[in-house]
LOSE-33859 format. One record per residue (C-alpha): y, z negated, x negated; residue in three letters. Coordinates in steps of 0.25 Angstrom, whole numbers, padded with zeros to 4 digits, always signed. Layout:
BEGIN
YZXAla/...
//
This chain:
BEGIN
+0225-0511-0438Ile/+0237-0519-0440Met/+0245-0514-0427Glu/+0234-0519-0419Asn/+0233-0532-0424Asn/+0247-0533-0422Glu/+0247-0529-0407Leu/+0234-0538-0406Arg/+0242-0549-0411Gln/+0253-0545-0401Gln/+0243-0546-0389Gln/+0237-0558-0392Ile/+0252-0565-0393Glu/+0255-0558-0380Ala/+0241-0564-0375Leu/+0245-0579-0380Lys/+0259-0577-0372Thr/+0251-0570-0360Leu/+0241-0581-0360Tyr/+0253-0593-0360Asp/+0261-0586-0349Tyr/+0248-0583-0341Asn/+0247-0598-0339Lys/+0260-0601-0335Arg/+0258-0590-0323Leu/+0244-0595-0320Ile/+0251-0610-0318Tyr/+0264-0603-0311Ala/+0255-0594-0299Ile/+0249-0607-0292Pro/+0263-0611-0291Gln/+0269-0598-0285Leu/+0257-0597-0276Thr/+0260-0611-0271Glu/+0275-0607-0269Glu/+0271-0594-0262Leu/+0262-0601-0252Asn/+0268-0613-0248Glu/+0281-0618-0256Asp/+0290-0605-0260Lys/+0303-0608-0267Lys/+0316-0603-0269Pro/+0310-0598-0283Asp/+0297-0594-0278Thr/+0298-0578-0279Glu/+0305-0580-0293Glu/+0294-0588-0296Tyr/+0284-0576-0292Gln/+0292-0567-0298Gln/+0291-0573-0312Lys/+0275-0574-0310Ile/+0275-0560-0307Val/+0284-0556-0319Glu/+0275-0564-0326Gly/+0262-0558-0321Leu/+0269-0544-0325Asn/+0271-0548-0340Trp/+0256-0555-0341Glu/+0252-0541-0336Ile/+0260-0533-0348Gln/+0254-0542-0358Ile/+0241-0540-0352Leu/+0243-0526-0351Asn/+0246-0525-0366Arg/+0235-0536-0371Thr/+0224-0532-0362Met/+0216-0523-0372Asp/+0216-0535-0383Leu/+0209-0545-0371Ile/+0200-0536-0367Asn/+0197-0532-0380Glu/+0181-0535-0380Glu/+0180-0534-0364Glu/+0189-0532-0351Glu/+0193-0547-0348Lys/+0206-0543-0341Ile/+0205-0530-0332Ser/+0220-0523-0330Lys/+0213-0518-0316Glu/+0211-0530-0312Ser/+0224-0538-0315Ile/+0231-0525-0309Asn/+0223-0528-0296Ser/+0227-0542-0295His/+0241-0538-0299Ile/+0243-0528-0287Lys/+0238-0538-0276Ile/+0250-0547-0282Leu/+0258-0535-0281Glu/+0255-0532-0267Gln/+0257-0548-0262Ala/+0271-0547-0270Leu/+0275-0535-0262Leu/+0271-0541-0250Ser/+0280-0552-0252Lys/+0271-0560-0246Glu/+0271-0575-0252Asp/+0258-0579-0248Thr/+0252-0565-0253Leu/+0258-0567-0266Ile/+0252-0580-0268Ala/+0238-0576-0265Lys/+0240-0565-0274Ala/+0245-0574-0287Met/+0234-0584-0282Glu/+0223-0574-0280Gln/+0226-0562-0289Glu/+0235-0566-0301Ile/+0230-0582-0304Leu/+0216-0577-0306Pro/+0222-0565-0316Val/+0229-0574-0323Leu/+0219-0585-0325Glu/+0210-0573-0330Gln/+0220-0568-0339Ile/+0221-0583-0344Asp/+0207-0584-0347Glu/+0205-0571-0353Val/+0217-0572-0363Ile/+0214-0586-0366Ser/+0201-0582-0371Glu/+0206-0570-0377Phe/+0216-0580-0385Leu/+0206-0589-0389Leu/+0198-0579-0397Lys/+0209-0572-0404Val/+0219-0584-0409Leu/
//
């Protein structure tokens, strides 16, 4: 029981970190899509790469905390997130800025906003 409690605490700490980081990604995506659509800068691709790395990190944390988040009912669906990520992957493979921007805006941003909402509710409950 002690180990379970410790794991739960670690998961809650991870979710707090994820929550803060997720806010930054939500803020960064409109900036990126604007650059991709109309105002590409010398560091836009680097910026995009950082956002993609951030997304990958978030998904790793989510995978490790999903059982806790979905304890009472499924609030975040792994399948749903994966389907949105696949669309982004296709866009990234195409190397078409407008497709990447569209995927970020229409697929990824809503997922990040959902994650924000779910984790916010969860943290309010447990903290």
